[in-house]
Backbone of each chain as ProteinMPNN parsed JSONL, in Angstrom:
{"seq_chain_A": "MSVVVKTIARILVPVILVFGGYVILHGHLTPGGGFQGGAVAASAVALLLVAFGAPAVKRLKAPFSVLEDLGGIAFVVLAFLGLGFTFFANSLAGMGGLFGAPVPTGPNAGILNSGGTVPLMNWAVGFKVLGGLGAVMVLFGLFGGDDDR", "coords_chain_A": {"N_chain_A": [[117.852, 89.112, 121.375], [114.788, 89.094, 123.353], [112.804, 86.277, 124.617], [110.165, 86.671, 123.998], [110.2, 88.31, 121.703], [111.488, 86.568, 119.925], [109.648, 84.421, 119.753], [107.341, 85.683, 118.71], [108.424, 86.486, 116.302], [108.924, 84.009, 115.054], [106.271, 83.269, 114.581], [105.311, 85.336, 112.944], [106.966, 85.653, 110.659], [106.472, 83.703, 108.478], [103.888, 84.603, 107.793], [104.319, 87.249, 106.932], [105.948, 86.772, 104.722], [104.176, 85.376, 103.039], [102.273, 87.38, 102.622], [103.82, 89.247, 101.236], [104.283, 87.755, 98.897], [101.631, 87.661, 98.015], [101.15, 90.37, 97.412], [102.941, 90.687, 95.294], [101.959, 88.778, 93.45], [99.38, 89.682, 92.822], [100.027, 91.996, 91.522], [99.411, 93.145, 89.038], [96.75, 93.681, 89.164], [95.819, 94.857, 91.581], [96.724, 97.545, 93.916], [100.253, 97.899, 94.417], [103.028, 95.714, 93.661], [105.972, 94.487, 92.035], [108.205, 95.824, 93.369], [107.042, 96.737, 95.796], [106.001, 94.361, 96.954], [108.379, 92.904, 97.159], [109.775, 94.515, 98.986], [108.112, 94.243, 101.224], [108.418, 91.486, 101.706], [111.151, 91.52, 102.249], [111.13, 92.802, 104.659], [110.478, 90.755, 106.377], [112.891, 89.378, 106.475], [114.34, 91.38, 107.743], [113.071, 91.362, 110.224], [113.805, 88.804, 111.14], [116.577, 89.254, 111.355], [116.72, 91.219, 113.389], [115.587, 89.827, 115.496], [116.973, 87.347, 115.831], [119.646, 87.802, 115.255], [122.498, 88.417, 113.108], [124.429, 86.272, 112.484], [122.898, 83.922, 112.881], [120.993, 84.189, 110.862], [122.669, 84.096, 108.668], [123.477, 81.458, 108.834], [121.273, 80.16, 107.847], [121.677, 80.053, 105.161], [120.39, 81.416, 103.028], [119.893, 82.101, 99.628], [120.523, 84.985, 98.773], [122.04, 86.618, 96.984], [122.058, 85.036, 94.656], [119.316, 84.961, 94.124], [118.914, 87.665, 93.494], [120.456, 87.935, 91.158], [119.134, 86.072, 89.464], [116.607, 87.267, 89.311], [117.138, 89.689, 87.922], [118.148, 88.648, 85.485], [115.922, 87.171, 84.583], [114.081, 89.245, 84.175], [115.247, 90.651, 81.99], [115.325, 88.618, 80.045], [112.574, 88.126, 79.713], [111.882, 90.575, 78.651], [113.235, 90.431, 76.207], [111.735, 88.452, 74.987], [109.721, 89.614, 73.505], [110.848, 90.391, 71.111], [110.174, 89.819, 68.463], [108.322, 91.671, 67.752], [108.552, 94.33, 69.221], [111.147, 95.398, 71.519], [110.376, 94.578, 74.881], [107.738, 94.04, 74.159], [104.518, 92.683, 74.832], [104.391, 89.515, 74.638], [103.03, 87.334, 75.59], [100.44, 87.886, 76.377], [97.005, 87.166, 76.204], [97.393, 84.827, 74.783], [96.644, 82.41, 75.771], [97.337, 79.75, 78.157], [99.961, 80.229, 80.628], [99.201, 83.033, 82.518], [97.764, 84.049, 80.364], [95.073, 84.48, 79.796], [92.238, 85.667, 77.978], [91.092, 89.058, 78.237], [88.056, 90.411, 79.257], [86.171, 93.112, 77.788], [85.117, 96.27, 79.218], [83.834, 97.036, 82.575], [85.189, 94.926, 85.062], [85.941, 92.455, 87.587], [88.599, 91.854, 87.482], [90.947, 89.574, 86.257], [92.948, 87.062, 87.473], [94.632, 85.371, 86.04], [95.793, 86.768, 83.838], [97.457, 89.222, 81.757], [99.928, 88.533, 80.68], [103.356, 88.986, 80.144], [103.629, 90.772, 82.205], [102.894, 90.056, 84.997], [104.868, 88.097, 85.355], [107.205, 89.612, 85.095], [106.792, 91.191, 87.327], [107.21, 89.254, 89.327], [109.925, 88.777, 88.833], [111.091, 91.296, 89.446], [110.304, 91.445, 92.094], [111.72, 89.287, 93.316], [114.267, 90.235, 92.83], [114.367, 92.609, 94.345], [113.907, 91.555, 96.912], [116.185, 89.892, 97.144], [118.29, 91.782, 96.891], [117.832, 93.722, 99.005], [117.804, 91.955, 101.162], [120.397, 90.842, 101.098], [121.944, 93.163, 101.515], [121.094, 93.89, 104.096], [121.808, 91.646, 105.656], [124.6, 91.673, 105.358], [125.107, 94.142, 106.555], [124.31, 93.537, 109.161], [126.216, 91.628, 109.825], [128.528, 93.081, 109.928], [131.403, 94.066, 111.679], [131.237, 92.126, 113.662], [129.05, 90.294, 115.972], [127.197, 91.559, 118.626], [125.032, 90.669, 120.745], [122.574, 92.303, 122.397]], "CA_chain_A": [[116.562, 89.641, 121.808], [114.135, 88.288, 124.389], [112.033, 85.128, 124.145], [108.912, 87.182, 123.426], [110.466, 88.762, 120.327], [111.794, 85.409, 119.08], [108.425, 83.645, 119.506], [106.488, 86.44, 117.787], [109.074, 86.461, 114.986], [108.662, 82.698, 114.444], [104.888, 83.222, 114.093], [104.996, 86.375, 111.955], [107.78, 85.627, 109.44], [105.762, 83.099, 107.346], [102.74, 85.43, 107.396], [104.828, 88.398, 106.166], [106.412, 86.283, 103.416], [103.005, 85.072, 102.205], [101.662, 88.648, 102.208], [104.655, 89.79, 100.165], [103.959, 87.01, 97.685], [100.306, 88.088, 97.545], [101.257, 91.694, 96.788], [103.594, 90.525, 93.989], [101.124, 87.987, 92.536], [98.266, 90.508, 92.363], [100.569, 93.306, 91.191], [98.825, 93.744, 87.844], [95.329, 93.929, 89.391], [95.589, 95.686, 92.763], [97.915, 98.338, 94.26], [101.425, 97.102, 94.75], [103.718, 95.136, 92.518], [107.233, 93.829, 92.34], [109.017, 96.491, 94.387], [106.355, 96.782, 97.086], [105.979, 93.021, 97.517], [109.735, 92.539, 97.553], [110.121, 95.236, 100.215], [107.367, 93.613, 102.32], [109.073, 90.214, 102.014], [112.453, 91.801, 102.86], [110.933, 93.171, 106.063], [110.549, 89.506, 107.143], [114.329, 89.151, 106.717], [114.753, 92.35, 108.761], [112.57, 90.878, 111.518], [114.694, 87.703, 111.532], [117.872, 89.809, 111.753], [116.607, 91.897, 114.68], [115.222, 88.892, 116.566], [117.902, 86.235, 116.052], [121.029, 88.187, 115.004], [122.942, 88.158, 111.743], [125.034, 84.947, 112.247], [121.853, 82.903, 112.761], [120.39, 84.318, 109.523], [123.658, 83.626, 107.692], [123.502, 79.996, 108.893], [120.166, 79.635, 107.039], [122.191, 79.954, 103.791], [119.418, 81.896, 102.043], [120.705, 82.552, 98.477], [120.053, 86.322, 98.388], [122.736, 87.103, 95.786], [121.58, 84.253, 93.514], [117.958, 85.439, 93.839], [118.993, 88.962, 92.821], [120.924, 87.713, 89.784], [118.088, 85.416, 88.68], [115.555, 88.248, 89.048], [117.56, 90.582, 86.839], [118.238, 87.906, 84.225], [114.568, 86.834, 84.15], [113.457, 90.463, 83.647], [115.782, 90.953, 80.658], [114.891, 87.564, 79.125], [111.167, 88.37, 79.412], [111.817, 91.72, 77.745], [113.683, 89.999, 74.874], [110.741, 87.563, 74.392], [108.874, 90.338, 72.584], [111.658, 90.987, 70.057], [109.586, 89.709, 67.143], [107.587, 92.911, 67.487], [109.506, 95.31, 69.746], [111.648, 95.136, 72.863], [109.35, 94.724, 75.918], [106.383, 93.76, 73.7], [103.9, 91.672, 75.682], [104.14, 88.436, 73.689], [102.27, 86.242, 76.199], [99.083, 88.296, 76.737], [95.932, 86.714, 75.342], [97.761, 83.66, 73.989], [96.33, 81.191, 76.501], [98.443, 79.284, 78.973], [100.264, 80.948, 81.868], [98.886, 84.464, 82.512], [97.401, 84.403, 79.006], [93.632, 84.456, 79.577], [91.739, 86.897, 77.357], [90.473, 89.979, 79.189], [86.817, 90.976, 78.717], [86.09, 94.569, 77.806], [84.164, 96.793, 80.177], [84.206, 96.864, 83.981], [85.165, 93.576, 85.609], [86.649, 92.383, 88.865], [90.0, 91.554, 87.273], [91.234, 88.148, 86.128], [94.328, 86.866, 87.941], [95.418, 84.659, 85.022], [95.901, 87.611, 82.652], [98.553, 90.172, 81.874], [101.091, 88.178, 79.871], [104.663, 89.035, 80.8], [103.667, 91.752, 83.299], [103.039, 89.408, 86.307], [106.166, 87.412, 85.451], [108.199, 90.649, 85.389], [106.596, 91.544, 88.734], [107.926, 88.263, 90.148], [111.369, 88.99, 88.682], [111.469, 92.481, 90.217], [110.131, 91.121, 93.513], [112.855, 88.482, 93.786], [115.481, 91.064, 92.809], [114.326, 93.508, 95.503], [114.105, 90.734, 98.114], [117.584, 89.469, 97.212], [119.168, 92.923, 97.128], [117.667, 94.265, 100.357], [118.205, 90.939, 102.13], [121.867, 90.744, 101.127], [122.475, 94.377, 102.146], [120.842, 93.901, 105.543], [122.604, 90.601, 106.31], [125.977, 92.17, 105.421], [125.124, 95.207, 107.573], [124.249, 92.904, 110.477], [127.446, 90.888, 110.089], [129.673, 93.993, 109.984], [131.943, 94.355, 113.002], [130.93, 91.095, 114.651], [127.723, 90.365, 116.563], [127.119, 91.707, 120.079], [123.593, 90.609, 120.985], [122.218, 92.925, 123.673]], "C_chain_A": [[115.884, 88.654, 122.74], [113.319, 87.169, 123.75], [110.736, 85.587, 123.486], [109.119, 87.563, 121.96], [110.714, 87.563, 119.418], [110.536, 84.608, 118.761], [107.517, 84.352, 118.509], [107.085, 86.423, 116.388], [108.827, 85.126, 114.291], [107.255, 82.628, 113.893], [104.718, 84.14, 112.883], [105.755, 86.237, 110.644], [107.087, 84.9, 108.277], [104.594, 83.944, 106.858], [103.202, 86.605, 106.534], [105.285, 87.942, 104.78], [105.236, 85.992, 102.494], [102.327, 86.358, 101.748], [102.484, 89.337, 101.118], [104.406, 89.084, 98.846], [102.602, 87.375, 97.124], [100.377, 89.433, 96.829], [101.92, 91.585, 95.419], [102.642, 89.85, 93.001], [99.967, 88.809, 91.985], [98.735, 91.889, 91.897], [99.913, 93.951, 89.999], [97.345, 94.021, 88.012], [95.076, 94.937, 90.499], [96.829, 96.545, 93.024], [99.061, 97.455, 94.731], [102.02, 96.524, 93.486], [105.028, 94.554, 92.97], [107.999, 94.485, 93.469], [108.343, 96.444, 95.752], [106.337, 95.409, 97.74], [107.35, 92.56, 97.963], [110.16, 93.233, 98.832], [109.401, 94.641, 101.416], [108.024, 92.295, 102.713], [110.433, 90.432, 102.663], [112.295, 92.234, 104.306], [110.858, 91.927, 106.945], [111.996, 89.155, 107.46], [114.833, 90.101, 107.789], [114.305, 91.902, 110.151], [113.43, 89.722, 112.035], [116.023, 88.237, 112.041], [117.791, 90.441, 113.133], [116.38, 90.88, 115.793], [116.338, 87.904, 116.865], [119.362, 86.616, 115.829], [121.493, 87.715, 113.639], [123.603, 86.787, 111.551], [123.997, 83.836, 112.114], [121.183, 82.958, 111.39], [121.361, 83.824, 108.454], [123.711, 82.104, 107.674], [122.335, 79.372, 108.125], [120.575, 79.404, 105.597], [121.12, 80.323, 102.766], [120.172, 82.525, 100.875], [120.265, 83.921, 97.967], [120.707, 86.804, 97.093], [122.256, 86.368, 94.539], [120.177, 84.694, 93.114], [118.006, 86.757, 93.073], [119.43, 88.782, 91.371], [119.819, 87.109, 88.927], [116.953, 86.383, 88.357], [115.913, 89.173, 87.897], [117.593, 89.884, 85.499], [116.844, 87.595, 83.695], [113.865, 88.044, 83.557], [113.92, 90.738, 82.22], [115.33, 89.907, 79.641], [113.429, 87.765, 78.741], [111.003, 89.573, 78.494], [112.206, 91.31, 76.331], [112.661, 89.082, 74.201], [109.89, 88.296, 73.361], [109.6, 90.846, 71.356], [111.111, 90.779, 68.655], [108.834, 90.95, 66.753], [108.432, 94.106, 67.912], [110.069, 94.763, 71.047], [110.538, 95.44, 73.865], [107.935, 94.501, 75.412], [105.818, 92.581, 74.488], [103.476, 90.494, 74.825], [103.27, 87.338, 74.272], [100.804, 86.606, 76.452], [98.083, 87.776, 75.714], [96.253, 85.496, 74.51], [97.313, 82.352, 74.626], [97.53, 80.759, 77.313], [98.667, 80.168, 80.177], [100.046, 82.443, 81.686], [98.433, 84.92, 81.128], [95.91, 84.425, 78.747], [93.187, 85.754, 78.905], [90.97, 87.74, 78.362], [89.199, 90.523, 78.575], [86.845, 92.491, 78.766], [85.05, 95.006, 78.816], [84.602, 96.525, 81.604], [84.131, 95.393, 84.389], [86.065, 93.547, 86.827], [88.139, 92.135, 88.692], [90.239, 90.064, 87.272], [92.694, 87.934, 86.484], [95.198, 86.272, 86.849], [95.489, 85.478, 83.726], [97.144, 88.484, 82.797], [99.795, 89.797, 81.11], [102.385, 88.226, 80.665], [104.679, 89.949, 82.018], [103.744, 91.077, 84.68], [104.372, 88.68, 86.464], [107.283, 88.413, 85.73], [108.049, 91.145, 86.812], [107.319, 90.562, 89.639], [109.424, 88.473, 90.043], [111.836, 90.168, 89.525], [111.348, 92.189, 91.715], [111.286, 90.318, 94.059], [114.13, 89.309, 93.8], [115.516, 91.988, 94.016], [114.55, 92.728, 96.8], [115.561, 90.324, 98.259], [118.509, 90.631, 97.536], [119.069, 93.453, 98.539], [118.106, 93.257, 101.407], [119.713, 90.83, 102.239], [122.471, 91.952, 101.826], [122.291, 94.322, 103.655], [121.639, 92.832, 106.268], [124.056, 91.044, 106.427], [126.111, 93.261, 106.476], [125.101, 94.608, 108.973], [125.538, 92.177, 110.828], [128.63, 91.809, 110.341], [130.106, 94.223, 111.438], [131.589, 93.339, 114.064], [129.568, 91.314, 115.29], [127.851, 90.513, 118.076], [125.646, 91.808, 120.45], [123.29, 91.171, 122.366], [120.727, 93.044, 123.808]], "O_chain_A": [[116.338, 87.521, 122.901], [113.158, 87.108, 122.531], [110.264, 84.969, 122.531], [108.329, 87.194, 121.091], [110.228, 87.522, 118.288], [110.363, 84.158, 117.628], [106.988, 83.734, 117.586], [106.355, 86.355, 115.399], [108.554, 85.09, 113.091], [107.033, 82.007, 112.854], [104.061, 83.771, 111.909], [105.249, 86.659, 109.604], [107.101, 85.426, 107.165], [104.329, 84.004, 105.657], [102.569, 86.927, 105.529], [105.046, 88.626, 103.785], [105.28, 86.318, 101.308], [101.853, 86.434, 100.615], [101.929, 89.934, 100.195], [104.326, 89.724, 97.797], [102.418, 87.402, 95.907], [99.758, 89.625, 95.783], [101.533, 92.285, 94.484], [102.522, 90.285, 91.855], [99.602, 88.661, 90.819], [97.953, 92.84, 91.873], [99.848, 95.178, 89.926], [96.722, 94.55, 87.092], [94.199, 95.79, 90.365], [97.877, 96.308, 92.423], [98.858, 96.413, 95.355], [101.566, 96.813, 92.379], [105.191, 94.173, 94.13], [108.404, 93.817, 94.42], [108.991, 96.147, 96.755], [106.62, 95.284, 98.931], [107.493, 91.911, 98.999], [110.826, 92.632, 99.675], [109.977, 94.535, 102.499], [108.177, 92.004, 103.899], [110.845, 89.65, 103.52], [113.214, 92.06, 105.106], [111.14, 92.011, 108.14], [112.306, 88.695, 108.559], [115.638, 89.721, 108.64], [115.042, 92.037, 111.128], [113.747, 89.663, 113.223], [116.549, 87.744, 113.039], [118.677, 90.235, 113.963], [116.902, 91.034, 116.897], [116.628, 87.642, 118.032], [120.248, 85.835, 116.177], [120.965, 86.752, 113.082], [123.359, 86.165, 110.517], [124.183, 82.908, 111.327], [120.842, 81.923, 110.817], [120.953, 83.216, 107.465], [123.96, 81.508, 106.626], [122.386, 78.191, 107.784], [119.915, 78.655, 104.876], [120.956, 79.636, 101.758], [121.012, 83.398, 101.094], [119.707, 84.03, 96.875], [120.032, 87.332, 96.21], [122.064, 86.98, 93.488], [119.867, 84.795, 91.927], [117.246, 86.959, 92.126], [118.861, 89.388, 90.463], [119.579, 87.559, 87.806], [116.393, 86.337, 87.261], [115.099, 89.414, 87.006], [117.137, 90.428, 84.493], [116.594, 87.733, 82.498], [113.141, 87.923, 82.568], [113.106, 91.021, 81.341], [114.989, 90.249, 78.508], [113.07, 87.596, 77.575], [110.101, 89.602, 77.657], [111.601, 91.768, 75.361], [112.693, 88.931, 72.98], [109.384, 87.669, 72.431], [109.044, 91.656, 70.615], [111.526, 91.479, 67.731], [108.711, 91.263, 65.569], [108.971, 94.818, 67.064], [109.551, 93.798, 71.61], [109.835, 96.441, 73.726], [106.989, 94.748, 76.16], [106.521, 91.614, 74.779], [102.348, 90.455, 74.334], [102.804, 86.478, 73.525], [99.997, 85.715, 76.719], [98.282, 87.923, 74.508], [95.483, 85.145, 73.616], [97.576, 81.283, 74.075], [98.615, 81.325, 77.182], [97.736, 80.782, 80.699], [100.64, 83.054, 80.797], [98.687, 86.063, 80.749], [95.497, 84.393, 77.587], [93.701, 86.824, 79.228], [90.282, 87.209, 79.233], [89.243, 91.055, 77.466], [87.454, 93.088, 79.654], [84.2, 94.215, 79.225], [85.618, 95.868, 81.833], [83.15, 94.705, 84.106], [86.842, 94.469, 87.076], [88.881, 92.2, 89.672], [89.791, 89.358, 88.176], [93.581, 88.54, 85.883], [96.372, 86.622, 86.733], [95.269, 84.94, 82.641], [97.798, 88.48, 83.839], [100.657, 90.651, 80.899], [102.508, 87.599, 81.717], [105.635, 89.918, 82.794], [104.585, 91.478, 85.484], [104.942, 88.641, 87.555], [108.201, 88.124, 86.497], [109.041, 91.486, 87.456], [107.967, 90.966, 90.605], [110.134, 88.365, 91.043], [112.839, 90.075, 90.233], [112.182, 92.627, 92.508], [111.791, 90.615, 95.142], [114.983, 89.122, 94.667], [116.56, 92.144, 94.648], [115.286, 93.174, 97.68], [116.122, 90.392, 99.352], [119.414, 90.493, 98.36], [120.085, 93.623, 99.212], [118.701, 93.627, 102.419], [120.254, 90.736, 103.34], [123.392, 91.812, 102.63], [123.202, 94.66, 104.411], [122.107, 93.068, 107.382], [124.689, 90.827, 107.46], [127.101, 93.308, 107.206], [125.783, 95.1, 109.873], [125.915, 92.113, 111.998], [129.635, 91.378, 110.907], [129.288, 94.531, 112.304], [131.635, 93.652, 115.254], [128.99, 92.394, 115.168], [128.517, 89.713, 118.734], [125.077, 92.9, 120.469], [123.691, 90.601, 123.381], [120.236, 93.545, 124.819]]}, "seq_chain_B": "MTLLAVLQVVILILIVAGSVLAVWLKDLLASVIALGASSLLLALQFYLLQAPDVAIAEAGVGAALTTAIFVLAIRKTQRKEEE", "coords_chain_B": {"N_chain_B": [[84.075, 121.396, 108.037], [84.656, 118.175, 106.741], [84.474, 114.813, 108.136], [86.573, 113.302, 107.213], [88.488, 115.209, 106.486], [89.084, 116.308, 108.987], [90.218, 114.059, 110.21], [92.478, 113.759, 108.596], [93.902, 116.107, 109.226], [94.416, 115.655, 111.933], [96.07, 113.405, 111.73], [98.246, 114.53, 110.38], [99.177, 116.336, 112.326], [99.963, 114.478, 114.255], [102.023, 113.213, 112.877], [103.945, 115.284, 112.754], [104.346, 115.591, 115.498], [105.461, 113.096, 116.16], [107.841, 113.215, 114.686], [109.147, 115.417, 115.899], [109.459, 114.321, 118.434], [111.199, 112.235, 117.811], [113.533, 113.652, 117.303], [113.947, 114.885, 119.732], [114.163, 113.03, 121.833], [116.463, 111.364, 124.053], [117.095, 108.727, 124.373], [118.058, 106.537, 122.015], [116.843, 104.283, 120.919], [114.114, 104.571, 121.561], [113.751, 106.866, 120.082], [114.036, 105.897, 117.478], [111.786, 104.258, 117.369], [109.776, 106.202, 117.54], [110.232, 107.503, 115.13], [109.563, 105.428, 113.364], [106.821, 105.122, 113.947], [105.904, 107.607, 113.099], [106.446, 107.348, 110.385], [104.711, 105.268, 109.709], [102.247, 106.512, 110.165], [102.436, 108.38, 108.151], [102.208, 106.673, 105.95], [99.543, 105.894, 106.329], [98.357, 108.347, 105.851], [98.975, 108.686, 103.132], [97.363, 106.624, 102.154], [94.825, 107.596, 102.774], [94.793, 109.776, 101.111], [94.323, 108.535, 98.747], [96.39, 107.113, 97.452], [97.274, 104.258, 97.289], [99.33, 102.648, 96.349], [101.749, 104.058, 96.79], [101.471, 104.107, 99.521], [101.844, 101.435, 100.331], [104.502, 101.078, 99.595], [105.727, 102.981, 101.249], [105.037, 102.015, 103.795], [106.336, 99.574, 103.749], [109.096, 100.131, 103.218], [109.714, 102.559, 104.638], [108.587, 102.275, 107.26], [109.188, 99.645, 108.098], [111.761, 98.597, 107.078], [113.76, 100.679, 107.397], [113.508, 101.119, 110.135], [114.322, 98.631, 111.164], [116.975, 98.578, 110.242], [118.047, 100.78, 111.613], [117.751, 99.835, 114.231], [119.527, 97.684, 114.18], [121.902, 99.149, 113.796], [122.002, 100.639, 116.177], [122.321, 98.551, 117.986], [124.896, 97.838, 117.401], [126.366, 100.066, 118.129], [125.903, 102.471, 120.449], [123.32, 102.979, 122.939], [122.454, 105.28, 124.268], [122.299, 108.788, 123.694], [125.074, 110.999, 123.467], [126.077, 113.986, 125.204]], "CA_chain_B": [[85.004, 120.378, 107.534], [84.135, 116.817, 106.853], [85.174, 113.947, 109.09], [87.832, 112.854, 106.594], [89.451, 116.31, 106.573], [89.51, 116.388, 110.386], [91.123, 112.925, 110.438], [93.758, 114.032, 107.931], [94.623, 117.134, 109.999], [94.898, 115.007, 113.155], [97.213, 112.541, 111.372], [99.402, 115.396, 110.08], [99.709, 116.835, 113.607], [100.653, 113.355, 114.905], [103.303, 112.999, 112.165], [104.885, 116.305, 113.225], [104.675, 115.287, 116.887], [106.383, 111.959, 116.167], [109.151, 113.648, 114.183], [109.772, 116.227, 116.954], [109.841, 113.376, 119.493], [112.371, 111.487, 117.349], [114.719, 114.505, 117.456], [114.084, 115.37, 121.105], [114.461, 111.952, 122.785], [117.875, 111.052, 124.218], [117.207, 107.282, 124.175], [117.987, 106.425, 120.557], [115.892, 103.23, 120.534], [112.803, 105.216, 121.589], [113.731, 107.808, 118.965], [113.78, 105.125, 116.26], [110.386, 103.827, 117.4], [108.972, 107.378, 117.202], [110.377, 107.718, 113.681], [108.775, 104.393, 112.693], [105.402, 105.453, 114.096], [105.669, 108.747, 112.212], [106.436, 106.846, 109.012], [103.481, 104.493, 109.53], [101.161, 107.484, 110.024], [102.565, 108.953, 106.803], [101.616, 105.688, 105.042], [98.085, 106.013, 106.471], [97.951, 109.589, 105.176], [98.996, 108.391, 101.696], [96.186, 105.816, 101.822], [93.644, 108.464, 102.816], [94.854, 110.625, 99.921], [94.034, 107.652, 97.624], [97.588, 106.641, 96.764], [97.606, 103.034, 98.029], [100.599, 102.109, 95.872], [102.783, 104.744, 97.56], [101.304, 103.756, 100.933], [102.481, 100.135, 100.564], [105.96, 101.263, 99.535], [106.143, 103.729, 102.442], [104.925, 101.146, 104.969], [107.351, 98.522, 103.687], [110.472, 100.649, 103.293], [109.894, 103.56, 105.678], [108.251, 101.849, 108.617], [109.775, 98.357, 108.484], [113.182, 98.347, 106.782], [114.66, 101.649, 108.027], [113.487, 100.884, 111.577], [115.161, 97.467, 111.46], [118.387, 98.922, 110.027], [118.459, 101.649, 112.726], [117.892, 99.006, 115.432], [120.804, 96.968, 114.019], [122.996, 100.103, 114.002], [122.063, 100.961, 117.613], [122.857, 97.385, 118.673], [126.345, 97.774, 117.194], [127.059, 101.232, 118.694], [125.444, 102.668, 121.822], [121.904, 103.296, 122.956], [122.187, 106.646, 124.775], [122.968, 109.874, 122.984], [126.012, 111.747, 124.309], [125.89, 115.443, 125.157]], "C_chain_B": [[84.369, 119.0, 107.697], [84.969, 116.008, 107.831], [86.527, 113.523, 108.538], [88.896, 113.943, 106.698], [89.979, 116.453, 107.989], [90.514, 115.277, 110.692], [92.488, 113.178, 109.808], [94.569, 115.062, 108.697], [95.2, 116.516, 111.268], [96.125, 114.145, 112.854], [98.445, 113.385, 111.062], [100.035, 115.929, 111.359], [100.486, 115.726, 114.313], [101.98, 113.053, 114.211], [104.348, 113.998, 112.647], [105.309, 116.009, 114.658], [105.672, 114.126, 116.975], [107.77, 112.355, 115.692], [109.885, 114.483, 115.223], [110.262, 115.33, 118.085], [111.102, 112.61, 119.099], [113.641, 112.315, 117.485], [115.005, 114.757, 118.932], [114.552, 114.282, 122.066], [115.956, 111.677, 122.839], [118.124, 109.549, 124.074], [117.001, 106.992, 122.689], [117.024, 105.344, 120.104], [114.464, 103.783, 120.526], [112.656, 106.194, 120.434], [113.418, 107.096, 117.655], [112.333, 104.649, 116.207], [109.46, 104.985, 117.043], [109.03, 107.661, 115.706], [109.563, 106.69, 112.899], [107.29, 104.667, 112.775], [105.019, 106.609, 113.194], [105.561, 108.291, 110.759], [105.167, 106.05, 108.722], [102.268, 105.409, 109.376], [101.207, 108.157, 108.66], [101.989, 108.001, 105.755], [100.093, 105.742, 105.104], [97.562, 107.26, 105.766], [97.954, 109.409, 103.651], [97.763, 107.594, 101.294], [94.934, 106.673, 101.813], [93.608, 109.409, 101.623], [94.736, 109.804, 98.644], [95.252, 107.387, 96.775], [98.039, 105.342, 97.433], [98.927, 102.413, 97.603], [101.772, 102.711, 96.654], [102.704, 104.341, 99.022], [101.978, 102.421, 101.243], [103.993, 100.277, 100.553], [106.466, 101.964, 100.785], [106.092, 102.84, 103.678], [106.009, 100.077, 104.956], [108.751, 99.046, 103.897], [110.635, 101.573, 104.49], [109.68, 103.023, 107.075], [108.994, 100.589, 109.023], [111.287, 98.333, 108.303], [114.101, 99.353, 107.47], [114.678, 101.472, 109.541], [114.399, 99.725, 111.954], [116.638, 97.801, 111.296], [118.896, 99.83, 111.147], [118.649, 100.835, 114.003], [119.199, 98.215, 115.378], [121.983, 97.904, 114.291], [123.139, 100.46, 115.473], [122.654, 99.79, 118.388], [124.378, 97.329, 118.527], [127.078, 98.975, 117.777], [126.634, 101.424, 120.147], [124.032, 103.232, 121.805], [121.635, 104.748, 123.353], [122.945, 107.672, 123.944], [123.866, 110.629, 123.944], [125.763, 113.231, 124.154], [126.987, 116.082, 124.321]], "O_chain_B": [[83.654, 118.722, 108.659], [86.022, 116.448, 108.294], [87.502, 113.398, 109.279], [90.063, 113.654, 106.964], [91.17, 116.69, 108.19], [91.531, 115.512, 111.345], [93.522, 112.861, 110.394], [95.787, 114.926, 108.816], [96.335, 116.81, 111.644], [97.095, 114.144, 113.611], [99.56, 113.016, 111.429], [101.258, 115.978, 111.483], [101.537, 115.98, 114.902], [102.953, 112.68, 114.867], [105.49, 113.63, 112.918], [106.482, 116.152, 115.005], [106.612, 114.168, 117.768], [108.769, 111.882, 116.234], [111.086, 114.307, 115.428], [111.344, 115.545, 118.631], [111.972, 112.362, 119.935], [114.711, 111.767, 117.751], [116.164, 114.835, 119.339], [115.269, 114.578, 123.022], [116.645, 111.743, 121.821], [119.221, 109.133, 123.701], [115.903, 107.177, 122.162], [116.439, 105.455, 119.027], [113.694, 103.508, 119.606], [111.571, 106.34, 119.871], [112.653, 107.593, 116.828], [111.718, 104.633, 115.141], [108.474, 104.794, 116.331], [108.025, 108.011, 115.088], [108.943, 107.026, 111.89], [106.566, 104.473, 111.798], [103.945, 106.606, 112.593], [104.715, 108.768, 110.002], [104.609, 106.139, 107.629], [101.374, 105.14, 108.575], [100.17, 108.47, 108.075], [101.361, 108.439, 104.792], [99.421, 105.65, 104.077], [96.486, 107.251, 105.167], [97.064, 109.904, 102.96], [97.177, 107.837, 100.239], [94.073, 106.507, 100.949], [92.534, 109.803, 101.17], [95.018, 110.316, 97.56], [95.188, 107.424, 95.547], [99.084, 105.323, 98.082], [99.576, 101.729, 98.394], [102.661, 101.997, 97.117], [103.728, 104.238, 99.697], [102.611, 102.275, 102.288], [104.689, 99.688, 101.38], [107.509, 101.596, 101.327], [106.99, 102.894, 104.518], [106.541, 99.709, 106.003], [109.519, 98.474, 104.67], [111.568, 101.412, 105.276], [110.481, 103.275, 107.975], [109.397, 100.464, 110.18], [112.022, 98.078, 109.257], [115.106, 98.962, 108.062], [115.719, 101.646, 110.175], [115.152, 99.804, 112.924], [117.466, 97.372, 112.099], [120.034, 99.684, 111.591], [119.576, 101.088, 114.773], [119.896, 98.083, 116.384], [122.952, 97.508, 114.939], [124.256, 100.575, 115.977], [123.405, 99.996, 119.341], [125.072, 96.835, 119.415], [128.3, 98.927, 117.915], [126.982, 100.603, 120.996], [123.595, 103.859, 120.84], [120.705, 105.374, 122.842], [124.088, 107.448, 123.545], [123.491, 110.878, 125.09], [125.297, 113.688, 123.11], [127.008, 117.302, 124.158]]}, "name": "protein", "num_of_chains": 2, "seq": "MSVVVKTIARILVPVILVFGGYVILHGHLTPGGGFQGGAVAASAVALLLVAFGAPAVKRLKAPFSVLEDLGGIAFVVLAFLGLGFTFFANSLAGMGGLFGAPVPTGPNAGILNSGGTVPLMNWAVGFKVLGGLGAVMVLFGLFGGDDDRMTLLAVLQVVILILIVAGSVLAVWLKDLLASVIALGASSLLLALQFYLLQAPDVAIAEAGVGAALTTAIFVLAIRKTQRKEEE"}
């Protein structure tokens, strides 16, 4: 692609990644969540592929497959954490610590440090979607050699 | 009709126009851009219908990822449609 596309891609890719992380992090308070944030972050990978070509993205050695595996494993482990009560029981909510702040009753603006295992599962799903879509698109770009036009 | 209803009708007409353009154009890259614009307008319509969750998914998958995958496919095949 042309110099214009490459320069704009260099500027926009960090911004898109941070916005994807924002959508995942606030998944339990605002619209969006793991899948939406992961898809937004994967669109940064798509922009890199279109601008620089698949071999350049492969040279970055981004561990898409490892990210996908870790996301799936983290989701299942977080589900098993609630086994003292039931599968998928939210064992971290309201216990203090990470994402464990107590939630006041009645209307409120939403507390980011709440939700228990739900935000952590959002991160797991987000990394899984980013890894899966990124791996699929990089393989699609590598297929049949690269002819940059 | 209220202003919001008029805006929604205009967006629906633009979605149909973009889809017809995507089928009608012979330059496949322009066709993909028309499809992406149509998808982005569909995301705006979802937001106006108060489904922001669906709107984010549509904007991320429909407008960004499919457009990028189509551009990659066009780069590997040919740009002009054959008769």
